[in-house]
N, C-alpha and C positions, 0 to 999 in steps of 0.2 A: 392679169391685173384689171380690176374693175374700172369702168369709165367714171370720171368725176363729173358732178353736176354742181351748180351753185347751192350753197347751204341755206336752207330756210331757217331763219332766226325768228322763233316764235315770240320770245319775250318782248323785243322791241315793237312787234306788231300789236301785242296785247297792251303794252304800256302807252302807246301813242294815243293821245286824246283825240286825234283826228280820225282814228279807226272807230267807227260807230256801228258797223254791221259786219259780222263774219258769217259766211254761208258755207257749211260743210256739205259737200256732195260726193257721190260715189256709188258704186254698185252695192248690192246687198251682201251682208255678212263680212264686211271688212272692218268693222269697229267704228262706224261713223257716229253712232249715238254716243258711244263711250268717249270718242275724241271730242265731240261737242261738249259733253258734260265736263271732261277734264279741262278743256279750255276755259269753261265758265268758272270752275273752282280756282284755277290758277290766276285768272284775271281778277276775280274778287279778292283773293288773298294778296294780290299785288296793288290793290287800291281802287279797282274799277267797280262801278255800280252796274252789275251785269244781270241779264236775264237770258235764259236758254229756252228757245221755242222748238219743240220737236213735233214733227208731223209724221214720224215713223210710227206705225201701228204697234210695234213692240214696246212694252212698258218697262224696259230695263232701266230707263233713265230715272224713274221714280225710285226704284229699288236701290240703285247705286247712290242716290242722294239722300237716302233715309226717309223718303216721303211715302206715306201710305197710298197716295194717289196723286195723279196729275190731271188737271182739267183745264178749261178755257181761261181760268183766272190765274195769274202768276202767284205762286206761293213761295215764301221765303224759305231758303234751305238753312236748317240749323247746323251748327257745328263748324261754320266757316270762321276762320281766323280774321277778325275785323280790325286788327291792330293797325293795318295800313289804311283803314277808312273805307274799305270796299264792302260790298254785300252781293248776295246772289239770290235770284228768284228763278223758278222753273215753271214751265207750263206745257201742256200738250194741246194741240189744235183740236177743237171740237167743231167739225165742219158745219153741222146743222146750227149749233148755237151761234157761231160767228155769222152765218147767213141771217139768222133771226135778228141778231143785234143790228146788222146793217139795215134791215127792213125797218125796224123800230126807229132807228136813229134818223133815217132819211125819208120818212113819210109821216103823215098825220095819223093819229090813233085809229080812226075809222078805216082808212086805207090799209094801215098795217095789219089790223085784225082780219080784213078781207083776204089779204095775201097769206098770212100765217095759217088761216083755216082752209085755204084752197088745196084740194087734193093733189093737183099737179105740182104746186110749189112744195108740198111735203115730200113728194117723191124726188123732185129735183134737188132739194136741199139735203136729202139723206144719202144720196149716192149717185147723182148724175155724173157721167163721165166729164172730167175736167173741173168739177166743182171744188174738189179738195185743193187743187193747185191754185185756183182763183182765190179761194178763201184764205189760203196761206198768204197770198199777196195782200189781201185785205187786212189780215191780222198783223202782218209785218208793218204795213202802213199805219195801223192804229197804234202799235207799240212805239213806233218812231215819232208819231205825232204827240203822244203823251209826254215825251221827253222826260220820263221818270228814270230812265236808265241811260247811261252813257255808252253802253255796249250791248248790242243784241246779237246773240249767237243762234243761228238757225240750223237745225238738223233736218235734212230733207228726206223724202221717201227713198227706198232702195231702187236700184237699177236705173235705166235710162229715164224713167219717169221723174227722176229727181230734178231734171231740168225742164219739166213740163210747165212749171210755174213761170218760166221765161216766156212761154207762148201764151200765157193766160190772157194778156190784153188783146193780142191778135185774134185768139180764138173767140173771145167775148165780142170783139168788134165784128167778126164775121157772122156770129150768131145774131147780133142785134141788127146788122145791116142785111140779113138774109131776106130773100123774097117772101118766104113763108111768114116770118115775123111781121114784115111790112104789110102783108096782105091781111093778117089778123088784126093789125093795129089800124087799118084803113078806116073802118066805120067811126072810130073815135076822132079821126082827123078831118072828116068831111063835114062841112057846116051846111046848115039849111035843110029844110024838109025835102026839097027836090033832089038835092045831092044824095041825101041818105036813101031816098026811095030808089033812085037810079042805081046806087051802089048795092042796095040790098038785093036787087034783081040778080046781079052777077054773083054776089056773095052767096045767095041761096043755092045757085047752081054749084058753086065751088064747095060749100059746106055739105051739100047733099052727097057729093062724091067722097069728101073726107070723112063724113060720118060712117060711110060703109067701110072705109079702111081703118079708121081709128076708133070708131064707136061714138055715138052721139054724146055720151056722158064725158068721155075724155076730151073731145073737141070743145065742149062747152067749158070744161075746167081750164083748158089751155087759153081760150079766148078771154075768160075772166081774169086769169093770171096776167096775161099780156096787157090787158086794159088797166089793171091795177098797178102794174110795174112800169107803165109807160113813162111816168115822170121821173122814174129812178134810173132808167137805162143810161142816160147821159152821165149821171154821177158815177155809175159803175165803171164806165169806160174811162172817165177822167181820172178816177182814183187808181185804177189799174195802170194807166199810162204813167202817172206820177210815181208809183212804186217801182215801175220798170226803170224809170230814169234814176230813181234812188239807187237801184242796184248797179247802175253804171257809174255812179258818182265816185269821186276819189276816196270818200270815207268808207267805202265797202270793199271787202276782201273776200275772195272765194278761195277755199281750201279744198282740193280734191283729195279724198281719202281712198287708199288702195291697199291691198295686201300684195306681197311679193309672189304673186301667182299669175300665170299667163292670161287667164280670162279677166281677172280683176284689173291688170295693167292695160289690157286692151280697152276695157271700158274707160279707164282713166284717160287714155289717149283720146277717146271720143269726147270726154268732158272738156279736156284741154282745148281741143280744136273747136268745139262748139262755143265755148266761152270766148275764144278769140274772134269767132265770127260775129258774136253778139256785142263785142266791145265791152265785155265784162272784166273787171280787174282781178286777175288771177294772182294770188299771193304765192302759191306753190303747191307742192304735193306732199302729203303725209303718207309715208310707206310704213304701214302698221304691221305688227307681229313679225318682225324680222328676227331670224335666228342667228346665233353666233356661237363661238366657243372660246374659252380661255386658253385652250391648247391647240390653237389653229395651226401651229407649226408642225404638228403631227398630222400628216395627210391621211385621207381615207385609205389610200393604197398601202401605206406603211402600217397603219393600224390593222388592216385585214391580214397582211402578211405576218405580223407579230402574233395575232390571234391564232392563225393556222399553225404556226410553229409551236406555240404553247400547248395547243390541243393535241398536236402530234406527240409532244414530249409526254403529256399525261397518258395518252393511249399506250405509248411504249412502256412507261413505268408500270401500268396495270398489267400488260402482257408479261413483263419480266417477273412480277410478283406471282402471277398464276403459274408459270413454268418452274418457279423455285420450289413448288410442292405444297404451298399453303392451301391450295384448293384442288390439287390434281388427283387423278385416280391412283397415282403411285404412292400416296401418303400411307405409311404403315398403319396408321390408326383406322383408315377407311378400308384397307385391303383385308385386314384380319378379322372382320366382324366385331362382335361385342367383346370376345376374349382378347382379340388383338388390341382393341381400344383400351381395355382395362390394363393389359400388360404394358402397353406403351405409356399409359397414364401413370402406372406404378413406377416404371423406370424413370419417368421424368420427375415423379415426386421424390424418389430416392436421390436423384441427382440434384434436386433443389429443395432441401429440407427447410430452407428459410421461408418457404411459402406457408408453412404451418406454424411459424413463430407468431407471437403476439404482434398485432399490427399487420400481419400478412395473411389474414383470414380469407382474402380474396382468392388465394390459391394461384396456381399457374395460369388458369384460364383468364383471370382478371389481368394478370401481368401481360399475357399475350394480347388481350384486347387493347390495353393501354399502348402496347408496342405497335399494334396495327393502326391505332388512331394516329400515333405519331408519324408512322410511315406514310399514312394516307393524306396527312395534312398538306404536304407540298402539292399533291395532285389536285386537291380541291382548290388550293390557292391559284394554281395555274389555270384551272378551268374558270374560276371567278374572274381572274384578270383577263382571260380571253373574251369572256362575255362583255366586260366593260369596254374592251378595245373595239368589239363589234358595234356596241352602242355608239361609241365615239365616231366610228366610220360612217354609220348611218346619219349622225348629226352633220358631219362634214359634207356628206353627199347632198343633204338638204341645203346647207349653206351655199355650196357651189351652184346648185340649181337656182336658188333665189338670186344669186349674184348675176348669173347669166340672164335671167328674166329681167332684172333691174337694168342691166347694161343695154338690153334691146330697147327698152323704153328711153333711156338716156340718149342712145344713138339717134333716135327719131326726134326727141324733144330736149336737146342739150341746154336750152335756155330756161327750162323750168326748175326753179329752186326746190330742193327736196330735203326732208329730214327723215332719217330712219328711226323708227321707234321699236326697240327690242321687245320681244314678247315677255309677258309676265308668267310666272310659274302656274298661276291659276286664273280663274275668272275675276273680273272686277265687280264687287258687290257693295262697296262702301266708299266713304270719302277718302280713306287712306289709299285705297286702290286708285282712285281718280287722281290723287296727288302724285302717286308714283308714275302714272301715265303722263301727267303734266310735266314732271321732271324730265321724263324721257323726251317729250315733245320739245323741251327747251334745250336739248342736247346734253343735259346732265344725267347720263344713263350709264349703266355698267357696260363693260366691254362685251359681256356674254350673257345670254339668258336662255 
């Protein structure tokens, strides 16, 4: 018997006006993006004004919502039932564009232009390690500050990096407080010609060494970038810390998404423990793509035994037909050559003149073929039934393995609320598929899939 866990009730979570942010996290390939999109559709059609933000590089979200593309601007999703008063927008994080927007918003035009044209900034904003996670924090803070949506659903990157945005404020603070950055910022912070002259003596020695390591051009770009960004550093840290506190607030809910597989649930356990360490509000776990059967009373062992019995019966029936003379060497038609065959055929024709009557033009051969087909039908039925029983046995073995894997997670984290989402027959590629997933998330799902 499977271990029981608290039931995760999705609809009350979506309907609660106090729920303002839902963050979906989990390892790659577990249906995180689909879950986030399905939550957005269900929330909108239940009356919420929702926006889905994805930072997953896969662009399946746009396809499933019928959008030709997703970018850094929220786009309204057509086809949503708005009878309850809700609506849905979707967007994909553009890391560089978000960084550019922050620079333009928090600096004067001249300084902003100097930063945007700086080669070091262009490399940093396009793919520097950790920039994506920090910009996700920035975009989440921007969406929350706009207050245009009463529910924000965040789809995070795959694997353990999905929680890297929790570290963004700390990482940014370490970067800004680092000795290297302080050293590069020092000339701008020293007043007076004497101080600058004294500092430049030491700086020239340091920059001479760094120029050999980094190259004079790169070092100059970094110094220019740091000098231009000096007045913005405090704002970066302040906003990141504010967003971090927002993630800890009661209006935020984290959903860990996993598949009923050992590696995926091991990663899910890591997420659960990490969220607890960070005092982040965990709503529960979505166990996605769970298999079941409407005939689960028929065990895999019994199905395999029945299949073997049917296959054995079919083989015995074929052997009996062969020894009866229908295809053996003792058949008079085959033993006597062509003359024997003609004689046997003539004898059979004399014994069965009805084959030559009108409506009987098929002759004895046709009658024999019909008889053979009728005799072979039970054998084919038994083999087909045996094949279906073997497929059922394989499904039940999958179901048993998934239950064991699920039970191991529940035994370690019995306090985590969980909802099992049965697998759909095919991929989700439209709003109807997302609605079907949303129904399963709410517990209104078929017993088997």
